[in-house]
C-alpha positions as CSV (number, residue, x, y, z in Angstrom):
1,M,22.4,13.3,53.5
2,S,19.3,12.5,55.4
3,E,18.4,9.4,57.3
4,D,15.9,8.3,54.9
5,P,17.3,9.3,51.5
6,G,15.0,10.2,48.6
7,V,17.1,8.3,46.3
8,V,19.6,5.2,46.5
9,L,22.1,4.7,43.7
10,R,23.6,1.1,43.4
11,V,26.3,0.0,41.2
12,P,25.3,-3.9,40.9
13,S,27.8,-6.4,40.1
14,P,29.1,-7.0,36.5
15,R,26.8,-8.7,34.2
16,G,27.4,-10.5,30.9
17,C,25.8,-9.2,28.0
18,L,24.6,-10.5,24.7
19,N,23.2,-8.5,21.8
20,L,21.1,-10.6,19.7
21,R,19.5,-9.7,16.3
22,G,17.3,-11.9,14.2
23,D,13.6,-12.9,12.8
24,P,11.5,-13.6,15.9
25,G,9.0,-15.4,13.7
26,E,11.9,-17.8,12.3
27,V,11.2,-21.1,13.6
28,A,14.9,-21.2,15.0
29,F,13.9,-18.5,17.5
30,R,10.9,-20.3,18.5
31,G,12.7,-22.0,21.8
32,V,14.1,-18.7,22.9
33,E,11.8,-16.6,25.1
34,L,11.9,-13.0,23.4
35,P,9.9,-10.1,24.3
36,V,8.3,-9.0,21.1
37,E,6.2,-6.1,22.5
38,P,8.0,-2.8,22.2
39,C,9.6,-1.3,25.3
40,T,9.5,-4.5,27.4
41,W,11.4,-7.1,29.2
42,R,11.3,-10.3,30.7
43,H,13.4,-12.0,33.2
44,A,14.0,-15.5,34.3
45,G,16.0,-15.9,37.5
46,E,19.0,-13.9,36.8
47,T,18.6,-13.6,33.3
48,A,16.9,-10.4,31.5
49,V,16.0,-10.0,28.0
50,Y,15.2,-6.4,26.7
51,W,13.4,-5.7,23.7
52,L,15.8,-3.1,21.7
53,G,13.8,-3.2,18.3
54,P,11.4,-5.5,16.1
55,D,14.5,-7.9,15.6
56,E,17.1,-6.8,18.4
57,W,17.1,-7.8,21.8
58,L,19.9,-7.4,24.9
59,I,20.7,-10.7,26.9
60,V,21.9,-9.9,30.6
61,V,23.1,-12.8,32.6
62,P,25.4,-13.1,35.2
63,A,28.7,-12.1,34.5
64,G,31.1,-15.1,33.2
65,T,28.0,-16.9,31.9
66,E,27.6,-15.2,28.7
67,A,30.2,-17.2,26.7
68,D,28.6,-20.3,27.5
69,L,25.0,-18.7,26.7
70,E,26.7,-17.7,23.3
71,R,27.8,-20.9,22.4
72,G,24.5,-22.5,23.3
73,L,22.5,-19.8,20.9
74,R,24.9,-20.5,18.0
75,D,24.3,-24.2,18.4
76,T,20.4,-23.7,18.7
77,L,19.7,-20.9,16.3
78,A,19.5,-21.6,12.7
79,G,19.2,-19.2,9.6
80,S,19.9,-15.3,9.6
81,F,20.9,-14.1,13.1
82,S,23.5,-12.0,14.9
83,I,25.0,-12.6,18.3
84,V,27.6,-10.2,19.9
85,D,29.3,-10.1,23.2
86,T,28.9,-6.4,24.5
87,S,29.8,-7.3,28.1
88,G,32.6,-5.0,28.2
89,A,30.6,-1.8,26.6
90,N,28.0,-1.9,29.2
91,C,27.5,-0.7,32.7
92,F,24.8,-1.1,34.9
93,L,23.3,1.3,37.8
94,N,19.9,1.0,39.9
95,L,17.9,3.7,41.1
96,S,15.6,3.5,44.0
97,G,13.6,5.3,46.5
98,P,10.7,7.8,46.4
99,A,12.2,10.5,44.6
100,A,14.0,8.2,41.8
101,G,11.3,9.0,39.2
102,R,11.9,12.5,39.8
103,V,15.6,12.4,39.1
104,L,14.8,10.6,36.1
105,Q,12.4,13.1,34.8
106,K,15.1,15.5,35.3
107,S,17.5,13.6,33.4
108,S,15.5,12.5,30.3
109,P,12.7,13.8,28.3
110,Y,11.0,10.4,28.5
111,D,8.0,10.4,30.7
112,F,8.8,8.1,33.3
113,H,5.3,8.8,35.5
114,P,4.3,5.2,36.9
115,R,1.0,5.6,34.8
116,N,3.1,5.8,31.5
117,F,6.6,3.6,32.9
118,P,5.1,0.6,35.0
119,A,7.4,-2.1,36.2
120,G,8.2,-4.5,33.2
121,R,8.6,-1.7,30.8
122,S,12.1,-0.4,29.4
123,V,12.9,2.2,26.9
124,Q,15.9,3.4,25.2
125,T,16.2,7.2,25.5
126,V,18.4,10.1,26.1
127,F,19.4,9.9,29.8
128,A,21.9,13.1,31.1
129,K,22.8,13.7,27.1
130,A,24.0,9.9,27.1
131,S,22.1,7.0,25.4
132,A,20.6,4.8,28.2
133,L,18.3,1.7,28.8
134,V,16.0,2.4,31.5
135,A,14.0,-0.8,32.9
136,G,11.2,-0.5,35.2
137,Q,11.7,-3.2,38.1
138,A,8.8,-5.0,40.3
139,D,10.1,-3.4,43.5
140,G,9.7,0.1,41.9
141,S,13.4,0.6,41.4
142,F,14.7,1.3,38.0
143,D,17.8,-0.2,36.2
144,L,19.9,1.7,33.9
145,V,22.2,0.4,31.3
146,V,24.7,3.0,30.0
147,R,27.8,2.7,27.8
148,R,30.8,2.2,30.0
149,S,32.5,5.4,28.9
150,Y,29.6,7.4,30.1
151,A,29.3,5.5,33.5
152,D,31.0,8.0,35.4
153,Y,29.4,11.0,33.9
154,V,26.1,9.5,34.4
155,R,26.6,8.5,38.0
156,L,28.1,12.2,38.7
157,W,24.8,13.3,36.8
158,I,22.6,11.3,39.2
159,E,24.5,12.4,42.2
160,D,23.9,16.2,41.4
161,A,20.3,15.5,40.4
162,A,19.5,13.9,43.4
163,E,21.3,15.9,45.9
164,E,17.8,17.9,46.6
165,Y,16.3,14.7,47.8
166,G,19.0,13.1,49.8
167,L,21.1,10.3,48.0
168,A,22.6,7.3,49.4
169,R,25.2,5.1,47.7
170,R,25.0,1.5,48.2
């Protein structure tokens, strides 16, 4: 590994995840800040909300807080909606460094060039033959959300794809 790796792979601490479905135009959802523009995400503090579809979002919170948030949403929301705790199904990875975008390009058919994928953008795509949610961060890094059953495979894929650039694991 070189002194200045081209790619840094981090495995963040576990996070809680809720899948929320419903009509964002309903009065009940007006108190919940949801990204409604396709392929975007918002965050406030340690909470992030990812747009997954016209009526679907992934809410990510610190591990251990998802049950309280779910209860609060169920008490607040009315009408037709669905909330499912998917915390155990997801794993998070973070890629940073000057060659992180090139590793993404090698691993997915999506165009991750900065002009097409700026900070604040998120996309569900194929990543190393697995489904993933990729989100561009303000610091230039990329968060990946993958199914837990594919996490080791995706991590090994990233390690192989990043080898030519130098890889640090943190």
